[in-house]
Structures are given as C-alpha cells and as structure tokens.
N, C-alpha and C positions, 0 to 999 in steps of 0.2 A: 905070573903077574896078570895076564888077561883074565884068569879065573877070579882073582880077588877083586878086580875092577867090576866085573859082572856082578859079583856078590854084593858089592856096595850099591850098585845101581838098582838092584832088585830088592834091597832092604826097604820094607814099607815104612811110611812116615807115621809116627804116633802123635805128632804135635796137635792134630785136630781132634784127638779123642776126648779131652776134657770138655771142649765146646759141644761135641756130639753128645756126651753124657748129659750135659745141662739141657740140651734140646729134647732129648728122649725122656728125661725125668719130667720136664714140664708138660710134654704132650701126654705122658702116661697119666699124670694126676689131673689133666683136663679130660681124661677118658677118650683120648685120641690114640688108640692102641696100635694102629698099623705101622707107624714109624718104628716103634720098638720091635715089633714082631719081624719086620724086614731086616733087622740087624741081629737076630738071634740064629744060632745053629738049630737044626731040626731037633737035636737031643739036648737042648739047653736045660740046665737045672736052675729054676727060679725060686728063690727062698724069700718070701715076703716078710715084712716087718711084724706081721701078726703070726697066725698059725698056718698060712698058706705055703705049701710046697708043691711046685709043679715040675714035672720032668717031661720035657718035650713041648713043642709049640702047641700041639693039640690039647695037651693037659692044661697049659696056660690059658688057652682060649676057653676051656670049660670053667676054669677058676674065675676068669673075668666075667663070664656069663652068670655064674653063681653069685658074684658080688656086684651085680648091676645096680643095686640100690644104694651102693656107697656113693656119697656126694663127690663133686669135684673139689680140688684143692689148689690153692695158690702157692707157688714156689718162691721163696725169698732166701737171700744169703747163700746161694749155691757156690761151692768152691770145690773143684776137682783137679786132680793131678795124676800123672802117669808114674807108676813105680817100675823101675828097670827090671828086666828079667834076663835069664841066661840065653834065651832064644830070641832072635830078631823077629820071629814070626808069632811071638806071644807077647801080650801086654796086659798089665793090670792097672785099672783105673780105680782110685779111691777118692772119697770126698764126703762132704757134709752139706746139708741144706736143711731148711725149715719149711714145713708145710703148714698152711693155715686153711681152715675150712672155708669154703666159698659161701656165697650168699644163699645158696639153696639148702644150707644146713641150719637146723634150729639152734644148735649150740656152737658158739665160737670155740674152736679147739686148735691146739698147736702141737706139732711133733718135731723134735730135733732128730733128724735121721742121718744115719751113716750108710754109705753105699760102697760096695766092692764089686767090681766087674772084671772077670777074667775073659780076655779076648784072644781070638786066633785069626790070623790073616789067611783068607781062603784063596788068595791069588788075585783078587780084584777089590776086596773090601774087608774091613774088620767086622767080625761077628762075635757075639758074646756066647760063651758056652757055660758060664756060671754068673748069675746075678744074685747078690745077697744084700738085703737091706735090714737094718735093725734100728730101733728107736727107743726113746724114753717118752712116754705119753704124759702130756701136761695140759688138762683142760683149763681154759681161761674164762673167767666170768667177773662181772663187776664186783661181786661180793666175795670173791675168793682171792686169797693172797697170791701174788705173782711169783712164779718160779724165779730163781736167781738170774737166769739167763734171758728172761723176757721182761723188759722194762714196761712201765705204764705208757711211756711215749710210743713204744713199738705197738702196744695193744691198741692205742687210739689210732695210730697210723693204719693198722690193719682194719679196724672198724670202718674207717673212711673208705678203704679199698672195697670192703664188702658192700657198703652203701652204693658206691659207684657201680660195682658189678651188678647189683640188683637192678638199678636203673637201666644199665646196659641191656640186661636180659629182657626187661619189660619193653624197652623202646627200640631196640635194634636186633630183634630176633632174626630178621631176614639177612640173607647173604648180600654182599656188595658185588655188583657186576662190573668187571674190569675188562676193557678191550685189550686183547693180546694178539700176538702174531697168528696164533692158531684159531682165533675166534673170540670167544668171550669166556672168561674165567669167573666162576661164582665162588666168592671167598667169604668165610665167616670172619667178621671183624675181630672176634676173640682170638683168632689164630694169627692176626697180624701183629708182629713185634714192632716194626717201624717201617716207614717208607722213605725212600731217598731219591732226590732229584738226579736225573741223568740226562742232561741236555733237554730235549723236548719230550722225554719219556720219564717214567718213574719206576724205580726198582722197589718192589714190595717184598720185604723180608718176613716170611711166615715162620711159624714154629718149626716146620719140618721141610721147607723148601723156599725157593726164591722165584719170583716171576717178574716180568717186565711189562708194565701197562703202557699202552700207547696214549698216555694222557700226561699233561703237565702236573707237577706235584700239587699245585693249587687246586686243580680240578679233582684230583684224587681226594684231597683233604675235604672238599665239599661233600663227598659221598660218604664220609666216615662219621660214625656217631660221636657222642660227646666225650668219651674217654680218651680221645686223641687230641694232642696238642702239637702245634707247630713251634718247636723250641728253637729252631734255626731256619734260615731261609731255604736250606737244602734238606731239612729233615722234619718229618712228622712222626711222633712217637705215640705208642699206646701206653698210657700211664699205668695200666695194670701189668705191664711187662717191665717196669723199671724196678730194679733191685736196690739201687743206691744212687745218690748224687755225690760224686767224688772228683776232686781236682778239676772242677769246671766242666765235668762231663756227666752224662746220664748213663749209668751202667744197666744194660738190658739183660733179660733172662737168658739170652743166647750168648752172652759174654761180650757182645759188641759195645763199644763206648761211643756215645753221640756227643759231639762238642756243643757246649752252650756258650754263646757270645758273652764276654765279660760284662759288657754294659747291660745285659739282660739277665745275668745270673740270679740276682735277688728276686726279680719279677718271676722268673721261671720257677725258682725254688718255692716261692709262695703258692704259685698256681698248682704245682705238683703236690705239695704237701697238703693242700686242701682236699684233694681227691674228690672234688665235687663234680656233679654233672653240669 
C-alpha cells in the first residue's frame, strides 16, 4: 500500500504541457531559441516543417544559425492537448496553430501547422526527445484567392497586426528597465504578454518567464510602447499577444485569459480590432 501511494505522489503532472508548448512555439517563431533548447533532451530529434532535420541540441543550433535570415512569425489560434500514454513518465503533446509572417517580411504569408512533441520526465522537469512539425503552405496577397480556412477578415486583422508591429519595431527598439528585487531587469516589450497589478507591485508575464516589478501597474504602463492597452484596472495587455476575444475575455498567446469589464467590452473590442499605434 505504501508503495502505491509513493508512486502516485511521484507521478509528474502533465496539465501544464499544453501551455508550455504554446509558450515555446511563440518564442521559437520570435527567434528566441533558449527557452526551447532548455526543454530538449541532448539527443532530441527535431523535424521541421520544411526540410530541416536535426539530431541533438548541437545539430539544432547549427540549423538555427544556417536559417538566421528567416523572418520572425506571429502565432495565432494555437491549441494543444496531451495524449495519454502507457507510461506516467512519458507524454505526447499534439496541436495546431497558424503562423503569419511578421512586419520584417516582404510578403505576407501564412502556414497552418501541426505539432507533435514526445516528452520524457527527467526527475525534475519535462523534456522533449522528439519534436515534429508539418504544414500546408499558403501565401496570402491582395490579388490572390484566399484559402478556404483563411478569411478576408482574418487577412485584414493580420495586416493591422503587421502595421502595429512595424511601428513597434521603429519606435520601441529599446528595452524597458523595470526595478525588481535583484536590481534592474531590462525587458524587450515584444516579450511581454501582459502585466498584472499585485498590490503596490506589478507581475509582468513574459513569453518564457515571469518577474515582479517594484512599480504600480500605472507606472509600468507609462513605460510601455503603443501596442499595450489597459483593458482592465488590474491588467495591461500586449495587443500583439492576443489570439482571440471570447466570452468577455482576451485570450493570450500563453493561454491565459484576461477579463474585460462588461461595460467596456465594446470599447475594448474596437480598440483591439483596430490594431493601430
């Protein structure tokens, strides 16, 4: 009986894997590779959506270097889930998402991608030993017919994202300096998903980590560039990290849902849909 209780207690939790997958995919396509590499086994097999196949972290690093000219991409409509396996120390994450070329790309393009990740518990964290992506390529242009799964409304929505992203890059290239317990943290605004008031401090949720700034939310908001909106008295969101507005909430790229006050819902919806600076 004691053995079975111990086994239950040491069974690793898989509930956070879908959210982790969303964060890592987002950081990967923003060319922030460290969070992904930190969650791979040393001999991980990485099969890209194109012709790239890498075996091991060193091989993947070489592939990343060879593809350094590839632009950044915006992630939208990400959805991941865990598939049960026969071993409690193994997990499979599958899902779908769409990538759109960012403002630094001359051609607006879209890919609907599928992701499969095989993970193994190493005693302290989950690590991927197989990552496989595949896609159907679909370039979008004003003079080209739209694919069945990409509506004109979506296209215009993404165009506005790209305009805002371009202005962001031109006007807010510098990092934001935030006072934290250890000193000062220098943060790229593009990596901030949202900021949340916590008494007289602010919890800043980044793509791959969270930090607490010793400032009121209002003071943090003043430091941020124009792609940020205060949609709630307790929240400031990065509009470029919103995937959807659903049920009176803003759904963020990391899976978190930010409440929108009912009295302000239409106002916020108009502001977010414009995607202007």
